LOVEX-336995 format. One line per 4 residues: number of its first residue (from 1); for each residue x negated, y, z of C-alpha. Coordinates in nm, 2 decimals, padded with zeros to 4 digits, m for minus. Example, Ala and Ser with C-alpha at 12.3 -4.5 7.8 and 13.67 -1.06 7.14 Angstrom:
2
1> m01.23 m00.45 00.78 | m01.37 m00.11 00.71
END
This chain:
503
1> m00.91 m00.12 03.38 | m01.08 m00.03 03.04 | m01.31 00.34 03.05 | m01.13 00.58 02.79
5> m01.46 00.64 02.51 | m01.23 00.85 02.35 | m00.97 01.11 02.41 | m00.78 01.33 02.20
9> m00.56 01.61 02.41 | m00.36 01.88 02.27 | m00.40 01.80 01.90 | m00.25 02.05 01.71
13> m00.27 02.07 01.29 | m00.06 02.31 01.10 | m00.06 02.32 00.71 | 00.16 02.59 00.49
17> 00.51 02.52 00.63 | 00.42 02.18 00.79 | 00.34 02.10 01.20 | 00.13 01.78 01.11
21> 00.05 01.74 01.49 | 00.20 01.90 01.73 | 00.01 01.85 02.07 | m00.09 01.50 02.03
25> m00.27 01.31 02.31 | m00.40 00.98 02.24 | m00.70 00.76 02.41 | m00.89 00.46 02.33
29> m01.05 00.24 02.57 | m01.38 00.08 02.53 | m01.36 m00.28 02.39 | m00.97 m00.19 02.32
33> m00.76 m00.20 01.99 | m00.55 00.05 02.00 | m00.28 00.07 01.68 | m00.11 00.40 01.59
37> 00.22 00.37 01.42 | 00.43 00.60 01.24 | 00.65 00.69 00.96 | 00.48 00.83 00.62
41> 00.42 01.19 00.73 | 00.44 01.12 01.10 | 00.08 01.25 01.13 | m00.12 00.94 01.15
45> m00.39 01.05 00.87 | m00.41 01.38 00.96 | m00.49 01.29 01.35 | m00.74 01.03 01.20
49> m00.87 01.30 00.96 | m00.93 01.54 01.23 | m01.12 01.26 01.44 | m01.32 01.19 01.15
53> m01.39 01.54 01.05 | m01.21 01.57 00.75 | m00.99 01.84 00.87 | m01.03 02.05 01.17
57> m00.75 02.08 01.47 | m00.61 02.41 01.49 | m00.56 02.37 01.88 | m00.68 02.11 02.11
61> m00.99 01.92 02.21 | m01.18 01.59 02.13 | m01.39 01.39 02.45 | m01.63 01.09 02.38
65> m01.73 00.92 02.69 | m01.62 01.21 02.88 | m01.80 01.45 02.73 | m01.60 01.75 02.48
69> m01.72 01.73 02.13 | m01.67 01.92 01.80 | m01.67 01.74 01.48 | m01.69 01.94 01.22
73> m01.79 01.67 00.92 | m01.82 01.29 00.85 | m02.20 01.34 00.97 | m02.10 01.47 01.30
77> m01.84 01.17 01.35 | m02.09 00.95 01.23 | m02.35 01.08 01.48 | m02.12 01.05 01.78
81> m02.04 00.66 01.68 | m01.75 00.69 01.47 | m01.72 00.48 01.13 | m01.38 00.49 00.92
85> m01.29 00.19 00.68 | m01.01 00.31 00.41 | m00.74 00.19 00.25 | m00.91 00.24 m00.08
89> m01.27 00.09 m00.03 | m01.52 00.34 m00.06 | m01.75 00.11 m00.29 | m01.99 00.11 m00.59
93> m01.84 m00.20 m00.80 | m02.21 m00.24 m00.97 | m02.42 m00.18 m00.69 | m02.50 m00.42 m00.46
97> m02.42 m00.52 m00.10 | m02.74 m00.37 00.01 | m02.74 m00.05 m00.22 | m02.38 00.02 m00.13
101> m02.46 m00.02 00.27 | m02.77 00.19 00.27 | m02.60 00.49 00.04 | m02.65 00.81 00.24
105> m02.88 00.64 00.49 | m03.17 00.52 00.31 | m03.50 00.40 00.48 | m03.81 00.42 00.35
109> m04.17 00.29 00.35 | m04.46 00.47 00.21 | m04.19 00.71 00.00 | m04.03 00.43 m00.14
113> m03.72 00.23 m00.05 | m03.75 m00.03 00.23 | m03.45 m00.26 00.08 | m03.58 m00.56 00.29
117> m03.56 m00.41 00.63 | m03.19 m00.29 00.52 | m03.17 m00.67 00.41 | m03.28 m00.80 00.73
121> m03.03 m00.59 00.93 | m02.73 m00.69 00.69 | m02.81 m01.06 00.76 | m02.83 m01.01 01.11
125> m02.54 m00.82 01.16 | m02.37 m01.04 00.90 | m02.47 m01.35 01.12 | m02.35 m01.21 01.44
129> m01.99 m01.13 01.33 | m01.98 m01.44 01.09 | m01.93 m01.22 00.82 | m02.11 m01.47 00.55
133> m02.23 m01.19 00.30 | m02.53 m01.22 00.08 | m02.71 m00.87 00.07 | m02.77 m00.91 m00.33
137> m02.45 m01.00 m00.42 | m02.30 m00.71 m00.64 | m02.00 m00.55 m00.51 | m01.75 m00.64 m00.81
141> m01.85 m01.00 m00.79 | m01.67 m01.01 m00.44 | m01.31 m01.10 m00.34 | m01.11 m00.79 m00.17
145> m01.17 m01.01 00.15 | m01.52 m00.96 00.13 | m01.57 m00.64 00.03 | m01.36 m00.54 00.29
149> m01.66 m00.67 00.53 | m01.90 m00.51 00.34 | m01.68 m00.19 00.47 | m01.73 m00.31 00.84
153> m02.04 m00.42 00.82 | m02.17 m00.05 00.66 | m02.00 00.14 01.01 | m02.16 m00.10 01.19
157> m02.50 m00.05 01.03 | m02.45 00.31 01.11 | m02.42 00.22 01.45 | m02.03 00.27 01.51
161> m01.87 00.18 01.82 | m01.55 00.33 01.72 | m01.42 00.21 01.42 | m01.08 00.36 01.25
165> m00.88 00.10 01.00 | m00.65 00.24 00.79 | m00.43 m00.02 00.62 | m00.66 m00.27 00.65
169> m00.48 m00.60 00.55 | m00.26 m00.42 00.25 | m00.49 m00.59 m00.03 | m00.54 m00.92 00.18
173> m00.39 m01.30 00.19 | m00.26 m01.40 00.46 | m00.60 m01.66 00.52 | m00.80 m01.33 00.47
177> m00.59 m01.14 00.74 | m00.65 m01.44 01.02 | m01.01 m01.38 00.91 | m01.02 m01.04 00.94
181> m00.79 m01.05 01.28 | m01.10 m01.28 01.41 | m01.36 m01.03 01.30 | m01.18 m00.75 01.50
185> m01.16 m00.97 01.79 | m01.51 m01.04 01.80 | m01.54 m00.65 01.72 | m01.40 m00.60 02.08
189> m01.58 m00.90 02.27 | m01.87 m00.67 02.17 | m01.75 m00.40 02.34 | m01.64 m00.21 02.00
193> m01.33 00.02 02.00 | m01.08 00.00 01.74 | m00.81 00.25 01.60 | m00.56 00.01 01.37
197> m00.32 00.20 01.12 | m00.08 00.00 01.01 | 00.30 m00.05 00.89 | 00.32 m00.42 00.96
201> 00.49 m00.47 01.29 | 00.36 m00.84 01.31 | 00.06 m00.77 01.28 | 00.02 m00.47 01.51
205> 00.20 m00.67 01.79 | m00.06 m00.99 01.71 | m00.35 m00.76 01.73 | m00.31 m00.47 01.93
209> m00.42 m00.39 02.33 | m00.22 m00.07 02.28 | 00.06 00.09 02.03 | 00.14 00.44 02.01
213> 00.40 00.53 01.80 | 00.43 00.91 01.63 | 00.70 01.07 01.49 | 00.75 01.41 01.34
217> 00.39 01.52 01.43 | 00.45 01.43 01.80 | 00.35 01.09 02.01 | 00.70 00.93 02.09
221> 00.52 00.70 02.36 | 00.24 00.40 02.43 | 00.35 00.07 02.47 | 00.16 m00.27 02.51
225> 00.29 m00.59 02.27 | 00.41 m00.81 02.60 | 00.64 m00.50 02.68 | 00.80 m00.41 02.32
229> 00.94 m00.58 02.02 | 00.93 m00.50 01.63 | 01.32 m00.40 01.67 | 01.21 m00.13 01.97
233> 00.88 m00.03 01.77 | 01.04 00.02 01.43 | 01.36 00.23 01.61 | 01.05 00.45 01.77
237> 00.94 00.48 01.47 | 01.21 00.60 01.31 | 01.44 00.74 01.56 | 01.76 00.53 01.52
241> 01.85 00.12 01.51 | 01.65 m00.01 01.20 | 01.80 m00.34 00.98 | 01.49 m00.55 00.99
245> 01.59 m00.86 00.83 | 01.70 m00.86 00.49 | 02.03 m00.93 00.43 | 02.14 m01.09 00.08
249> 02.44 m01.36 m00.05 | 02.34 m01.67 m00.20 | 02.24 m01.63 m00.56 | 02.43 m01.69 m00.87
253> 02.17 m01.70 m01.14 | 02.37 m01.57 m01.50 | 02.22 m01.58 m01.86 | 01.84 m01.50 m01.91
257> 01.83 m01.13 m01.93 | 01.42 m01.12 m01.97 | 01.19 m01.43 m02.12 | 00.81 m01.46 m02.12
261> 00.67 m01.68 m02.34 | 00.26 m01.75 m02.37 | 00.20 m01.35 m02.31 | m00.20 m01.25 m02.32
265> m00.31 m00.89 m02.23 | m00.61 m00.74 m02.23 | m00.71 m00.48 m02.03 | m00.85 m00.13 m02.15
269> m01.19 m00.27 m02.21 | m01.08 m00.61 m02.41 | m01.08 m00.84 m02.18 | m00.84 m01.09 m02.09
273> m00.64 m01.03 m01.77 | m00.30 m01.19 m01.85 | m00.36 m01.54 m01.99 | m00.07 m01.72 m02.14
277> 00.16 m01.63 m01.90 | 00.57 m01.77 m01.91 | 00.88 m01.69 m01.68 | 01.24 m01.59 m01.74
281> 01.44 m01.37 m01.51 | 01.82 m01.44 m01.50 | 02.13 m01.24 m01.44 | 02.17 m01.22 m01.04
285> 01.81 m01.30 m00.97 | 01.52 m01.17 m00.83 | 01.21 m01.38 m00.94 | 00.90 m01.22 m00.75
289> 00.55 m01.25 m00.85 | 00.33 m01.28 m00.56 | m00.07 m01.24 m00.60 | m00.38 m01.03 m00.46
293> m00.38 m00.72 m00.62 | m00.64 m00.75 m00.93 | m00.49 m01.13 m01.06 | m00.34 m00.92 m01.36
297> m00.03 m00.78 m01.22 | m00.08 m00.44 m01.33 | m00.12 m00.55 m01.69 | 00.13 m00.76 m01.69
301> 00.41 m00.51 m01.59 | 00.19 m00.21 m01.82 | 00.28 m00.40 m02.16 | 00.64 m00.54 m02.04
305> 00.73 m00.16 m01.98 | 00.54 m00.04 m02.30 | 00.22 00.10 m02.15 | m00.04 m00.16 m02.28
309> m00.01 m00.40 m02.61 | 00.01 m00.73 m02.62 | m00.26 m00.95 m02.80 | m00.02 m01.31 m02.83
313> 00.34 m01.44 m02.67 | 00.69 m01.35 m02.67 | 00.88 m01.12 m02.48 | 01.27 m01.09 m02.53
317> 01.50 m00.87 m02.36 | 01.88 m01.02 m02.36 | 01.79 m01.13 m02.73 | 01.59 m00.82 m02.85
321> 01.21 m01.00 m02.93 | 00.97 m00.67 m02.79 | 00.65 m00.64 m02.98 | 00.45 m00.39 m02.75
325> 00.75 m00.12 m02.80 | 00.69 00.22 m02.65 | 00.82 00.32 m02.33 | 01.09 00.54 m02.47
329> 01.26 00.21 m02.65 | 01.23 m00.02 m02.37 | 01.37 00.26 m02.15 | 01.66 00.26 m02.44
333> 01.73 m00.13 m02.38 | 01.80 m00.09 m02.01 | 01.47 m00.16 m01.84 | 01.41 00.03 m01.50
337> 01.05 00.06 m01.36 | 00.92 00.12 m01.04 | 00.55 00.17 m01.09 | 00.31 00.07 m00.87
341> 00.13 00.42 m00.86 | 00.38 00.67 m00.84 | 00.20 00.94 m00.87 | 00.00 00.83 m01.16
345> 00.33 00.69 m01.36 | 00.65 00.77 m01.20 | 00.63 01.12 m01.12 | 00.49 01.46 m01.24
349> 00.40 01.60 m00.90 | 00.41 01.96 m01.03 | 00.75 01.97 m01.11 | 01.08 02.04 m00.94
353> 01.26 01.73 m00.75 | 01.50 01.81 m01.01 | 01.32 01.77 m01.32 | 01.18 01.44 m01.19
357> 01.54 01.28 m01.16 | 01.61 01.33 m01.53 | 01.26 01.23 m01.66 | 01.38 00.92 m01.85
361> 01.65 01.14 m02.01 | 01.64 01.47 m02.02 | 01.61 01.46 m02.43 | 01.98 01.35 m02.44
365> 02.37 01.41 m02.34 | 02.47 01.54 m02.10 | 02.15 01.69 m01.98 | 02.03 01.80 m02.33
369> 02.26 01.95 m02.62 | 02.05 02.07 m02.96 | 01.74 02.03 m02.78 | 01.84 02.20 m02.51
373> 01.84 02.14 m02.15 | 02.17 02.21 m01.99 | 02.02 02.31 m01.63 | 02.39 02.34 m01.44
377> 02.44 01.99 m01.55 | 02.09 01.88 m01.46 | 02.11 02.07 m01.13 | 02.49 01.88 m01.03
381> 02.32 01.57 m01.12 | 02.02 01.60 m00.89 | 02.19 01.73 m00.58 | 02.41 01.43 m00.63
385> 02.14 01.16 m00.64 | 01.99 01.36 m00.35 | 02.25 01.28 m00.11 | 02.34 00.94 m00.26
389> 01.98 00.85 m00.22 | 01.85 01.04 00.11 | 01.61 01.24 m00.05 | 01.50 01.44 00.23
393> 01.38 01.79 00.05 | 01.45 02.10 00.14 | 01.61 02.15 m00.23 | 01.61 02.07 m00.61
397> 01.36 02.32 m00.68 | 01.15 02.19 m00.45 | 00.80 02.09 m00.62 | 00.76 01.72 m00.56
401> 00.38 01.66 m00.42 | 00.47 01.84 m00.14 | 00.70 01.57 m00.04 | 00.64 01.25 00.19
405> 00.55 00.92 00.01 | 00.85 00.76 00.10 | 01.05 01.05 m00.05 | 00.89 01.05 m00.37
409> 00.96 00.69 m00.42 | 01.33 00.76 m00.33 | 01.31 00.98 m00.61 | 01.17 00.71 m00.88
413> 01.42 00.48 m00.76 | 01.71 00.72 m00.79 | 01.65 00.83 m01.14 | 01.60 00.44 m01.26
417> 01.89 00.29 m01.10 | 02.15 00.59 m01.11 | 02.09 00.48 m01.50 | 02.29 00.22 m01.67
421> 02.05 m00.07 m01.67 | 01.98 m00.47 m01.70 | 01.65 m00.55 m01.57 | 01.46 m00.39 m01.30
425> 01.07 m00.41 m01.27 | 00.98 m00.34 m00.92 | 00.59 m00.32 m00.89 | 00.50 m00.27 m00.52
429> 00.77 m00.08 m00.43 | 00.72 m00.05 m00.08 | 00.35 m00.01 m00.09 | 00.26 00.23 00.18
433> 00.60 00.33 00.28 | 00.77 00.36 00.64 | 00.99 00.10 00.79 | 01.27 00.29 00.72
437> 01.21 00.37 00.31 | 01.12 m00.02 00.35 | 01.46 m00.10 00.49 | 01.65 00.16 00.18
441> 01.46 00.02 m00.12 | 01.51 m00.31 m00.05 | 01.90 m00.23 00.02 | 01.89 m00.11 m00.32
445> 01.67 m00.40 m00.49 | 01.94 m00.65 m00.31 | 02.26 m00.43 m00.48 | 02.09 m00.44 m00.80
449> 02.08 m00.78 m00.79 | 02.39 m00.85 m00.67 | 02.56 m00.66 m00.94 | 02.44 m00.92 m01.16
453> 02.10 m00.72 m01.28 | 01.77 m00.91 m01.36 | 01.51 m00.80 m01.06 | 01.14 m00.86 m01.15
457> 00.98 m00.80 m00.82 | 00.59 m00.79 m00.80 | 00.44 m00.74 m00.44 | 00.12 m00.83 m00.25
461> 00.33 m00.80 00.05 | 00.42 m01.19 00.14 | 00.69 m01.06 00.38 | 00.88 m00.87 00.11
465> 00.82 m01.12 m00.16 | 00.99 m01.44 00.10 | 01.26 m01.17 00.21 | 01.37 m01.06 m00.14
469> 01.30 m01.31 m00.38 | 01.49 m01.62 m00.51 | 01.24 m01.77 m00.75 | 00.91 m01.71 m00.67
473> 00.55 m01.72 m00.94 | 00.23 m01.68 m00.79 | m00.01 m01.52 m01.05 | m00.40 m01.62 m01.02
477> m00.64 m01.48 m01.19 | m00.43 m01.40 m01.48 | m00.21 m01.71 m01.47 | 00.08 m01.81 m01.29
481> m00.03 m02.11 m01.13 | 00.26 m02.24 m00.97 | 00.63 m02.14 m00.95 | 00.88 m02.22 m00.63
485> 01.21 m02.21 m00.57 | 01.26 m02.00 m00.21 | 01.38 m02.29 00.00 | 01.06 m02.48 m00.07
489> 00.79 m02.18 m00.05 | 00.61 m02.10 00.29 | 00.39 m01.83 00.37 | 00.07 m02.10 00.42
493> 00.16 m02.21 00.12 | 00.20 m01.91 m00.06 | m00.11 m01.79 00.06 | m00.32 m02.11 m00.04
497> m00.23 m02.05 m00.41 | m00.27 m01.67 m00.41 | m00.65 m01.79 m00.31 | m00.61 m01.99 m00.61
501> m00.57 m02.36 m00.44 | m00.31 m02.54 m00.57 | m00.08 m02.73 m00.37
END
């Protein structure tokens, strides 16, 4: 029986109007990988922010190796051997591996930075865990999977015995995920203890010794992988039975909706990031673009939706040639857009739910007459969409930023799909969402396809691409290096293509 290295007892955290953590108990054994599951808003992040010193609990106690401790800030957490690898890496791209790892914990020799001592320690840790890191490499030149290893080494360099990993596989290829899991098992064998936060049920079952599920700020229970299943975990998270397998009819491909030929797009620095891409999306078809984030997907979608100009190539939407139109013209052509960053590009967070639900059409009838907004009509429409799309909000006038990520995404989906559209462009539509919200959004995407609309789906989640897409194009360094029918696609083949290996 493992000794508890960490124990959280009766943790309570209250924000204005929200009980984020409701008397939560959580323990972590020495040499144990303990996964934390839960829907958005279940309290996972709040609990881990308390452990890492970013929040102070309103009630409850924390014990490290049986000793009661107070963690007032991240420095306290680090001094107690707690390290955190955030979902969005905290690395400075133009600095080297060594400089990033030393930052905030610089070693000096005769008043000067002792980088050689730091490099030697990094090489020692890298060799011990088979990380294959070069201390002199610049972060900007490293693949995403290697950058994550730098984050882990950074925590180990600070002598962390407890590692918190927040959604660590969200930007990794399947091969990189397997490599990460090998590293985690090696750390576990060394006696390190790991808290693994993820929404991917298969991965949690594969890597965990123990799994705790949170719902509505409470701990629903803890289970071991051998005594549970994906279905049971999903039900524990949501509080009802969840359909995990996407159900869809056989594709009935129709006429072309979107035709892209030899498209070239530069990023905001002038560098070419979309390189001669060609593909077609047809009626009744989901065309999926698979790839590790950062290979030109963002700029491709921004060009197609009028947010970035394109340098060369041709884009035709139902016979109408686009030339880098502005977003309103794209919208009027019947293109719906679920952006990859809902908060930056999909919503005005300070606006009420009501206003966000009509952002695409507020200037036209029936919502506006002679330039004056008709609020009774807007309110009626908003109330109807809230009910139809199951948006969990206290009311139409609730400020959007106070809602969970899943409900914010449902606002975007409701607004876009409630219009008369020809094409849905969905970019990372379920990123960071819980299993219940994922189920709902997948259902809406399939309904759009079955209504004889075209769907362009961009996702770094291979399970999502393989569940939804009829045709898959794999993007790597700005090029679609191969297009496959879903029948010939396997996770292994797609994973290799995503890493640039043409098979």
